[in-house]
N, C-alpha and C positions, 0 to 999 in steps of 0.2 A: 446372354441375358438380355442384351439390348434388342435382340430380334424377337423377344417374347416367347421363345421356346421353353425356357425355364424361368423360374421365379427366384426371389431372394432366399426362400426357404430351401429350395433345391441347392443353391449355391452354398448355404450354410452347412448342409450335410456333406457336400463334396469337400469343403474346406476342413471340416473336422476330421474327415477320413484321411485327408492328405497330411494333416498334423500327426495323426496317430501312426501312419505308415511311413512317413518321410519319403525317401527316394524310391521306395518300392511301389508307390502308388502309380497307377496308370489312369490319369484323369479322363482320357478319352472313353474308357470303359464306363466310368461313372456318368459322364455327360450323355452317353448313349442311353443309359438307363433313365436318366433324369428326363429326357425328352418323352419317354413313354409312361412315366409313373408319377403318382402324386408324391409330395414330400414325405408323407408317412411311409408309403411303400418303399421309396428310395432309401429311407433310413434303415428299414428292415433289411433290404438287400445289401446295404453297405456293411452291415454287421457280418453277413455271410462273406462278403468280399474281403473284409479285414481278416477274418478267420482263415480264408484260403491263402492269403498272402503272409500272415504272421500268426500261426496257430498258438505258438508259445506266448507271444505278447498278449493275445486275446485271453488266453487262460489265466495269465497273471492279473489282468484287469478284473476278471470275474472272481479270482481269489481275493483281491483287494475288496471287492464288494461284499464278500462274505465276512471279511474281517471288520468291516464298517457297519455291520448289522447292529441294531439296538431296538429295544422296545421299553419305553418308560411308562410306568403306571403311577399316576398321582391322584390322590383323593382330594377333591376340592372342598371348599368350606361348606357347600351344600350337600356333601356326601357323594356327589357324582364322580365317576371314575374318568379321569382325563388320560387319553391314550395318545402317545406320540412315538413314532419310530420309523425305521427303514429296514426293509428286508432285501436280501439279495435276490436276483432274478428267479432262481429256482425256488427259494423259500416263498417268495411272493406269488409265484404261479401255484404252489401247493395251497396257499391260503385262499386265493381267488377261486381255484377249482372247487374247494370245499364250500365257500360262501355263496357263490353265484346261484346254485340250485335252490338254496334256502332264501335267497334275496329276491326271488321272482315274486310277482304279485300273486296273492292268494286267490284272488277273484277279479273279475273285470272291474268291479267297483272299489278295489283296494286304493284308497286315497293317499297312501304313504309315498313320499318321494324316494329316490334311489338311496340317498344317504340314510334315511330312517330304516329302509329295508335292509341295508347293509348292517346297521347297528343291531337290529333285531336278529339278523342271521348269525351274527357273531355270538350273541347270547344263546341262541338256539343250538349252535354248534357246540358251545361249552356244555350245554345240557346233555349232549350225546344221546338224545332220544330217551333219557331217563330223568326223573326228578333230580334236581341239583342236590349234591351232598352238602347242604348247608345246615348249620345248627342255629336255630332261632329260639331265643328264650323269651317267653311271653306269659303273662298271667291269664287266667281264665277270663278276667274282666276285659283284657285287651282283645282276646279272640272273639269275645261276644260283642265287641265294639261299644262297650258301655262308656257313658260320659265320665270323665275324670280318670280313665285308665291311662297308664303310661304306654309308650310305644314299645314295640318289640326290639330285642337286642340281637344283633347279628355281627359276626366277625367281618372286618374290612368295611364296615358301613356305619353311618350314623343311625340312630333309632329309626325304625321303619313304622309306617302307619298301621293301624289296626286292620284297614282294608287289605293291605298287602299281606299281613299275617293270615287273614282269613283265606285269601287266595292260595297261599302256600299250604295252609292247613287242609285244603280240599283234598290234596293228594300227597300225603307225606307219611312219615313215621312219627308217632306221638309217644313221648315218655313223660310220665308223671313224676314231678320233683316236688316234694313237700318241704317247705321252709318254716322255721319258727319265727317268732316276732322280731328276732334280731337278724333275719335273713340267713340263718345257718341251716344247711341241708340236714334234715332229720330222716328222710326216707326217699328212696328212688325206686320207681317201678320199672318194669320191663318195656323196652321199645316195641311198639305194635303198629303195623301198617294200617292206615285208615282204609285203603282199598286193597284187599288181600290179593294174592297171586291169582287164584281161580276167578275172583270177581273181575280183575283187570283183564284176564284173557277173554272172558265172556263179553266184557264191555267193548274190547277191541274187535272181536268177531262180529258183534251186532252193529256197531256204528261204522267201523272201517276208516273213518276220517272225521275231521272237525265237523260238528253239527250246526255251526252257524250257517245260515242260508248263503249258498254260493261258494262256500269255502271247502276245498277238498284237500286240506293239509292231511297227510297220512297219519294213521293212528300212532305210528312210532314217534311222531313229533307233537303229540297232544298230551294234555293233562286230563285226569278224571275230574269232573266238576259235579258237585252236589247241587241239584236244583233247590233243595232246602238244606242249608248247611247243617252238618252233623252237630255243631255246637248249639244249634237252635232246635235240636230234636229230630232232624232229618235222618233217615236210615241210609245205610250203605248197601242198598239193593239196586239192581239194574233199573228199576222203575224210577229211581231218584238220581240216577247217574247219566251223564252224557260226556262225550269227548269234546274238548275245545282246544284249539291250538293256543300257543302261548299268547299270541296277540289278542285273540278274542276272549280268552280267559281273563286277561288284564282289563279288557273293556267292561266285562260283567262286574268285576270287583272294584278296582280303582276308578274305572271310567263311569260307573254308575248305571250302566245299561242293565235291563232286566230281560230274562227269557221266559216267555209264557207258553205253556203247552196249548196247542190248538186241538180242536175236535178230531182232526185227521192225524193226530200224533206228531204233527210238525211242531216247530219252535218259532215263535214270533219275537224278534228283538224289539224291545221298547226303549226308545231313547230317553236319557235322563232329562228331567225338567230343567236342571241347572247343569251346564256342561263344563263350567270353570275354564272356558276358553278352548276346550278340546273339540276338534272337528269330528263329525260323525264318520264312521268307518267307510261310508259310501260317498263321501264328498269328493 
């Protein structure tokens, strides 16, 4: 170390390996590797070395890691879900392998940092390429966004805003429930998909991916969006439907952005006049 061939980080890896293996360690082997590698690569190689010298002990350590796994889900006062946990190496690799393709930037101007993209990827993974199987109870007034309407009700959540209800109602199944003045159910209609199977297949075939300029999120990861919402009289025909990925669908509803059709059949995103502190998607 005094000669400058290795650093303190290298020495730390060697010391930890020596503690794990005891008398079986050959420090000359590790020193030879340390002179040629970065501390990170040396740590990785030291794991192979430990396994070669004590496969049983190495397996026991990994078994302990599995036993110590945990994932805690807590709902905060503001309704946000707090996630805290530890996964064993194999479980962690499975999760990262699933998340990383979804956490890539959707376009060159995607302004989300890595942490935000990871969070969005986790939600997208939970969707599984399909609308989430959530039950939301909301009045017609809430879906229309009328003044004085209550929020929507959803399991595992505080009341959600009318703009969130409108976004989810773009591509969902709707069931009519009639209540009397004392909120007692007097009639329940059949569940009906807003965008039917044939319409969805045609929409996916036509658009192929998210229609926000520059975004190529595949159709399997997109929602159907009504340019004129059906609650406001918009029809559910291809001329009034486009595919939007979850992020851009959120920007149109909760984010306040508008999509305007251009003469060449393109879509022009119009930023909200008041952003409530939200950065534009291309910042």
